[in-house]
Residue, then its C-alpha position, 0 to 999 in steps of 0.5 A: m490414220g484414224k480419228p483421235w479418241p473423242v473427249a470424255k463426256r462429263g456433267k450432271a445431266r450425263m450422270a442423271s441419265r445413268p441407271v438407278a443402280m449407278k446412282r446409289d449414294f455410297a459416299n454418305a453411307t456409314t461403313k455398317q450401312v455399306i456392309d449391310k447393302l453388300k450382303k443384301d446384294k450377295l456381294l459379301p458372304e454371310w459368315r454368321g453360323a459358319t466355320c472359319p474359312y481358313c482353318g475350319v476348326g476354330t484355330l484362330a480363336a485358339v491363337l487369340f486365346c494364347a495371345v490373350a494369355q500372354c503366350s509367346q508366338a513361338s509357343a502358340r505355333l508349336l502348341l496348335k501346329n499351324n502356320h506362323k503367319m496366322a499367329e503373327s496376324i492374330y498377335s499383331a491385330l490384338y496389339a493394335a486393338r489394345a493400343k487403340h483402346v489405350n490411346c482412346h482411354e488414357k486421357n480420361i485418367v485422373f489421379g487422386k481418385d479411387q477405382d470407383g471415381n471417388a476423390l481421395e484426400w491424399a493419394d500415393v502416386e509413384a513415378d519412374e523411368v525405364d530403359m528398354a533397348k539401345g541402338e546406333g543412329p544411321n549416321a553414327g560414324p566409328r569415331a562418333q563421341r555419342p552415337i548411342t540412342w536409348e529407348q526410354w519411357g516414363g510412367i506414373v501409377q497410383r497405388g491401389n489403382p492399376r487402371s491409373l498407369v500412364l506411360f509416356r515416351l522420353k527423349p534422352e540425350k545420346a550416350k557413349r557406346r559403353a554408357p550403362g544407360p541414358g541417365p535419369i529422366r530430365k526436367r524437360d520431359w518430366a515438367p509437362a508430364a507432372s503438369k498434365w497429370l499431377k498438378n492440383r491433384r493433392v497427391i504424395l509423389h514417390t520417386d527415386g533420387a532424380r533431380s528432375h522429380k524434385m521440381k515443385v508442383d502445386d498440391v504435390l508432396h514429394d517423397w524420394v529414396v536413394h537406390k545406391k549406396k552413399r558414403v558418409q562420415v561417421g565418428g571421423k571415419r568415411v563409411w558406406l551406407k546401404p541404400a534405403f529402398t523403403k522408409v516411412r515418413y510423415h507430412d503435415v498437411p492443412d486441415e481446417n477441422k483440426p484445432s492446430g490447423t494441420k493433419r499428419l499423414w504417414a506415407k511409405r517411401g519407395t517405388q516398388l509398385i512401378d519397378r515391378a511394372w517395369g519388370d513385367l514390361r521388359k518381359a512383354v516387350g523383350k530386350g534387344n538392340a537395333k541399328t535404329v531406335g524408334s518405333v521399330l526398335l521394339r517390334n515383334k521379332a517375327g513381325n514388323l509391328n510398331g513398338a509403341c503397340r507392344v508398350r500400349s498392349f502391356q499397358w492395357a494388360y496392366w489395367n486389367r490385371g486381376s480380371d479375366l483378360w478373355l472377357a476384357t478383350g471381348q469388352m474392348l472389341r465391342d467398345a471398338w466396334a461401337k465407336d467405329y460403327g455406332q453399334 
């Protein structure tokens, strides 16, 4: 029987005796410096001025253009006649980049200011919630009373400023199988959002008739409308009144420059702006059911993308509505590169 293997030698002296090429410090270098070094040593190819190694004719750019133009993956694949995996990778990467951009810049949104950052006296802000999909929990039995979990999101947007759209995920209670929805937003979900985004912002909040929206917030005036018909008594008879989706109302706010000490502001009730945004969100994300509700529920049908990326991708598109999305995508990628690599 031969001798066993000797113990491996270790220590600073042994490392110091190795060639200079083995002692290059890659640990303290940035990603950009490592890439430049690998290119210099011919370990990475130089792609500048070269055609795409996968398609050779710029098909990837065409797929990206279809994704930016909000064209479906199936339509892009049929138009360009390429592999579906290529479209999935480009679309998934775009959704992830948009989500990263939104998560980075959403915290800088301040309500009560216009798009140029100038403070407004009293800004009109709309808030609402949306139900997108439902599914049974993994442990829900056939006799469970409330086995259905809903995917529900809340949103706040300032009128005249689409870049102020804020989306936050809600945690509704489980519902019965035949329930039409999870119900309105609850106070435990609305209170932290209102305190974070609207407190001391001097805004007029427009919502539906949900009770949680009626909680008092400092420097917030509340207007609401009822989206369902109501039965009232008129002339000794019970009659049904049609829902009022819009209505004009005034508020008397303090004003030191007025002799009376107050100033009258007229505002139009309603949530048409954010309701229209919900319709666009459903088109962008798509409807459907799933066995489990969570980030996987809103995934792309052809991929395994996190559903929150789809919602954040829509949020980015809403921020840039009215502008050139192709140029905005380029600016977004340049900002991401500068943040990650310092250039």
